[in-house]
C-alpha positions, 0 to 999 in steps of 0.5 A: 550399598551406600546412597551415593553409589546407588545414585551412580548406578542409576545415572549410568543406567539411563540413556545418554540423552536423559543422562545429558538432561539430568546433569544439565538440570544439576548445573542449573540448580547449582549455579551461584550459591544454593544456600545464601543469606537473606538481604536486610529487606527479606529478613524483614519480610521473613520475620513478618511472615513468621508473625503473620504466616501467609500474609498477602500484603507482601504478594505482587501480581503481574499480567504478561500480555501475549499478542499473536500466535502462541507456541506453549511449549516454547512458552513453557521452555522460555519459562523454564529458562527464566527460572534457571537463569534466576535461581531467587525465583525457586528459592524457599525460606525455612522458618526453622533457621535461627536467622533466615537462609534462602535455599534454591530448589528445583524449578516448579514442574507440571505443564502449564495449561490454559483457561479460556475466558472471554475478552468481556470477562477478562478483567473480572476473572483476572481480579477473581484469580488474584483474589484467590491467590492472594488469599492462598498466600505463600508458603515461605518454607516449602515454596513455590514463591512464584505461581503462574496461571494462563488465560487464553482470551482469543487465538492470538491473545493470551494472558500469563498471570504472574504471582509472586511474594516480595521476598523473591520479586518486585516490579523492577524485576518484572521488566527483567523477566519481560525481557529475558522471556521474550528472548528465550522465547524468540530463540526457541521459535527461530526468532533472532535474540539480541546477545545482550538479551542472553547474557548471564547475570549475577544471582541474587544470592551473591547480592545478599552476601555483598549486602551483609558484608558492606553493612559491616564496613566502615562506609556503612557506619558513616552512613548511619552517623549521617542518618543520626544527624538527618533524623535528629529530633524528627517527627512523623508526618501524616495526612489527618486520617478520616477514621481513627486508627486502630491497634493494628494497622490495616494497609488494605489500599485503594487508588484513585488517579487523575490525568496530567494533561499535556500543557501542565506536563510541558510546564513542569518539564520546562521548570525542571530543565530551568533548574537543572533537576529531574521532573521527579523533583518538581513533583516531589516539591509540590508534594512537599508544599501540599503536605506542609499546607495540609498538616500545618507543618514545616518539618516534613518527612516523605518516603521515596523508594530507592534502589541499591545495587553496588556493583551488580547490573540492575538490567540483570538482576532478579530480586528485591533490591529496593530501599525506603528513603526518608527524605526530610526538608524544612519547607520553612527555609524555602523563599518560593516554589523554585527555592523549594524544589532546589531544597527537595533535590538536594535532600533526595540526592543527599538521602540516595548517596547515604542509601543501602543501609537496612531499614531497621538501621535507619529506625535505630538512627531515628530512635524509633519505637515499634508501633503496631498501629502505625507505619515505623518513621514514614507514613506518606510516600512518593514515587515515580512509577514505571509505565503501566505497560512495558514491552518487548518483541519475541519474533512472532510474538509481542509481550506487554507487561502490567502490574495488578493491584493487590490491594495493599500499600507500603504506605498509609497515603502515597502519590505516584506518577506515571510519566513514560506513557502515552497518558501520563497519570497521577495516582493517590493510593490510600489505606482504606482503613483510615481514609475516604476515597473523596479525601484522595480525590480531593488531594489530587485535585488540589495537587494538580491545582497548586502544580499548575499555579507553581509551575507557572510562577515558581519564584512566588511563595507556594503558600499564597493560593487558597486551598479551599475551593469556592464551595468548601468556603461556603460550606464553612461559612454558611452550612457548618456555622449556624447563622447568629441569633442575638448578636449586634452588627459587630458579631458581639453579644447583644446588650441582654441581662447581666448574671445576678439580674438573671438570677433575680429574675429567676429567684422571683419566679421560684422563691421557694424552690431549692436553689443549692444544697449539699452536705453543708446545708440547703438554701431556697432561692428566696434565701439565696438571693437575700443573703447575697443581696446582704453581702453585696451591701457589705462589699458596696460599703467596703467600696467594691463596685464596677471594674473591681476584682474581688477574690472568693476563697470560701469552702464548698458550702452554700456560702460559696455561691452567696459570695459569687452572687454577692460579688456580682450583685455589688457590681464587681468581678470575682476571682476564684481562688483555689486553696488546694494551690500553693501559697505562691500561686495564689499569691501571684493571681491576687497580685496580678488581679490587684484584688483589695477584698477576699471573701473567705471563711474561718478555714481561709485565714490560715491558708490565704497568703499574706498581702495587701488584701483584706480578708472578709470572713462572711461567716462572722458577719452579723445579720444585714437588714438590708435584703434588696440588692444595692442600687449598682448600675451594671451593664452586660458588657461589664466584667463578670469573673476572672479565671486564671490558667497557666501561663507560658511565661511562668505566671499564670494569666487572668481571662477576662469574662463578661456578663453577656458572655455568661448569659449568652452561653447559659441561654444557648445550653437552655435550649440545646439541653432543654433545661427546665427548673425540675433539672438537678445539677451537680457542682463538682468542678473547682471554681477555679475552672470555667465548668463551674460556670455552667454547673452553678449558673446553668442551674440558677439561671434556670430555676433548677437546683444545684448540689454543691459536692464539698471537697471530701465528696470530690475525692471520694468516687463512691460517695459520688456515685451515691450522690448521682443516684439518691440526689437523682441528679439529671445534669452533670459535666465531669471529666471523662476519666472520672466518667470512665469509672462510674456505671451510668445504669445506676442513674435512671434519672440522668438525662444530660451528660456534657463532657470535655476537657480531654479526649475519651473513648468510643466505648465510654461514649457508647456506655453513656449515650445509652438508655436515652441519655443526652451525651454531649461532647463539648469543646472551649478554652476559658477564654470563650467562656466554657464551651463553644463547640459541641456535638451530641454522640448517639449510638455505637462509637468505636473511637473518641468522637469529634468535638462537633460544630460551633454552637448558636451565636459562635463560629468556628474555623480552621485556619493555616498560618496566613489565617485563610480557611482550610478545607476538610482533610486539612489540619490547622489551627482552631479559631473561634468567634461569637458570643462566648469570646471574652475581653482578653487577658488581665493587664496583658495587651500584648497577649490579648492582641496575639490571641484576640484577632479581628474576624475576617469572616464575621461581621465588620468589627468582630473578633475571633480567638486563636485557640492554639489547638490543631483541628480539622473538618470532617467531610460532614461538617463536624470538627476533629480535635488533633492537638496543640499548635504550641507547648500547651498541653492537657494533663489530668484534664487541666490545660498546662503551659510547658513553659510555666512548669519549666519555669518553676523547675529552673527556680529550684536551686538544685536544677540547672537544666530542665525540660518539661515533657508529656508522655502517654501512661499506661492507661493511655492518659497524659502524664507530665515528665520533667527531665533535669540536670543538676546545677554545677556543684550542687547534689540533686535530691529529687525528693526535695526537688519535688517538695520544692515544686509542690510549693510552687504548682498546683498538684495537677502540674507537679511532674508525675516523673523527675528523670535526672540526666547528665545532659539535655539531648539536643538536635543538630540546630540546638533545640531539645531533641525530644525524641532522644529523651529516655523513655519512662519505665511504667513498671514496679521499680526494683524495690527490694524493700523487706516487709519487715523493714517497713515501719507499721505506717508503711505497711498499712499504706502498701496493704490497705491503700496502695494495693487495692487501688492499683490492683497490684500484687506488690508495692515497693516503698519507693515505687512511684504510684503513677508508674505503677499504672495509677491515675490522677483520678485514682490518687484522689481516692488515696485521701479518703482511704488514708482518713479511713485507715489512719483517721487523719485528712491527708491533703492531696498536695502532700501526696503529689509531692512524693507519690510513694508509700514512704513519701506518703508515710512520712506526711501521714506520720506527721499528721498522726503526731500533730493529731496526738499533740492537739488530743494531749492539749485538750487532755491537759486543759480537760484535767485542769478544768476538773480541779477548778471550781465553776467560778474558776472556770468561767474566769479561765474561759472568759480570759484569753491568757488565762491558760497561761496563768492557772499556775498561780490560782489557789483553791 
């Protein structure tokens, strides 16, 4: 007997009444489509569940409170009818289906039983049941996706708890169920059900099928193109978090709320009426205005929920038809708040009119790459929430509906307004992993204050009211900025010592102590002072004196320190030159500085560019009898040095720093670190970076010793490790990336670690702060004398620490575009004031006036420096660094203007267009990328472009990657669309180089140099060192490894020109050939000498031209 005939036989054997019920049940199950596709939102949630089964983030909870005498059988029957009418509530979603489908099952069985709970325990019990249900999760494959619990509070009051998955339900659907449940219950208890309440509606499966069909239509394609234009060049909008992001975003959420008082509600409604827009758009515009001020951004993107129903009646359809619409507004285009309301209204309407696309298609249109650490596209949201309680009448029973908090959120931060209730409220919902409750409370308070001001005077600017409260201003100015000491009435450093005067005093106190040591010799304080005095006399004899800039271009030997001190003792200021930089850059520095004299040594002559300056070889100078300092009148306000930094115009700009800036900084660090004459400093930084000022003068003005690492030692981390241990170094200031490669336990006497220049991990902080070491995170542009903000980091850290507070005699502010103080949770430009501020920029009064401004919060006449960095206050008074305002970036720990890189790129004849861009490398560090378009009619050869750049830019500014393009992508407004620039592949290139095809140099480089450094199984001849995951710090280890393998000195600039095996091999082969030629020349001379007698050899050596005349010599 077949299965079908057996079923028919059993059906016929049933009593007529049971047979009728069974057939009716079959009809209920079959209404609509039994198997249907998923909507795009369902598909997204289905995929999420496959990745994280049972995840409770997409669970919903509602409470239907039933007032009156309850007929439980009638309630059960009414619920059955609701489940019959809306088949999506009985759907399941098989995990094994390749693309996803929803299948309608029978309604859940079992009788609804009531649990008795007292009034006082009701909230607690509801919360406990919600936690239990959410912890249990939902089985999408087996169902059910709706679970019910009934609580009896009193004879005339029950609560029906409804738990469901977002796949089949949403808050709007809860209202449809409320109405249908009331109507069905009323019909069963003799109440009069309205006809419209009994009308059958469409099934969600039909809606899903319609949505799929529409998404393939030409209309949908038109919408996609609109969104591509609307989201072109977008940047994420976020409210600065209080806590660092994890690798995976946790959207566990909490809520704070404030009442919307009646006068304010009336004022907002009146404004909306005047402008002809809904109240929601006035509230949304105020949200945009506040977010813009808190983020210091004008181009903002906020997510607004929408619904897409097509021809389906939303009052009859149960299921999640919601959609997230990104609303983008450039608030800079609004003249006043009324204007902003209109802009927001138009943007929201346009987004709504182009709704309906799956969210993944919006991501595609925006060019969004997935990131588990943050939400895609939109991080903050806004909505007008349905009333907290909705009501329905069921004859003798009344029902109210309330959504329960499930502790999750679709946004990192959102604002919602509940208007259709007796007591309108505003709610701020925030991810607890990112924000503190106080941040959300302050946000609501600021929003209400701003809304009240703007609605009362809507034509005025929406940025006019200060954000910081009086209490916050007081905290910033008096508690978080330490009162000044040692400043005059204008906030400038009091007249104190000059740098060389303080050194002379220290030398007199510690004459026989070691001042400077290193691989090229040691000098005591007495010796260093006398030698610097003697050289200062030579400079004075050559006319050097106050107001003059003297170049210093010696090797890293004690002579370098002698030269710097001699310039200062002569009354002049020094300009450090890095001979590792291209000659063109050093020429620009010397020219802009108007340098007449350059102190160098035997190696300098061949590396210094030609020009109207005189090179003084200090090693060739004879002994100088004058050992006392020249009698030159100098003042602490005189210039001490000028260090050149990257310039946006394509030329480096010189920062002018005075003696008093330096001596104040050293005095401050002496107090902070407890520096003594027993300390031993490491001098690692190039004198072209202001960290060298701390390394040299922090030691020499304290009586401590300083170990001056030479170029070879700076390139070899194993040697650096040995120096720190064997020289028992106690104070260091190293880049974080180098410290990450060192082992602090190896240096038991190291007690002060001063770190800065770039962000670093909490793991590095924890390692180096252990063992009683003082680990300081420091911040300071060159314009502010090394460091102005610092924090001592102790204990365990899970993320990069804040940069701290302003140091003694300094002040720090976070400012908006009007230079008003910004409070905690806001992001603005960091400004610093006080004793470290330099004089300005050499020969650039316009840039000096732009960046060095009067300080409105300091003493009269004081100045502040606008750093161009974004920052924000934490609630405890520490400052967090948040990036750059302008196009200046940090790459390899060096501050770089992208404009300078682009200027150098465009100077290459082969390049017609260029964009410099920074990307995050595989190790989390910044890498510089150049996107280039060839000049018309000129073939683009990337190797020659790289070589050309290496002749124009320092190695740290040469792009790691050169990416050729046909065109530079532009936004609709004609700006470079950086988000449309192609991604850089950080993986081995498709290099099919056969080992047999390699030269011996290439083979040795690949096997003995590249592979060990990169820990890579294979390195192709043309694989970019950085594309394989190499870092700039690993790159500086290339040179010592090349020397060990080949015996030649590879300039690091040659490696940066072409960081590949083949490119490095060309440079090494050239060096080997040069070495062989020199060796042959020596052998030729030796052979010649061996054939001469003593008298002829003596004559040969005495005659500069003898080597060319030896053919005529006779025995």
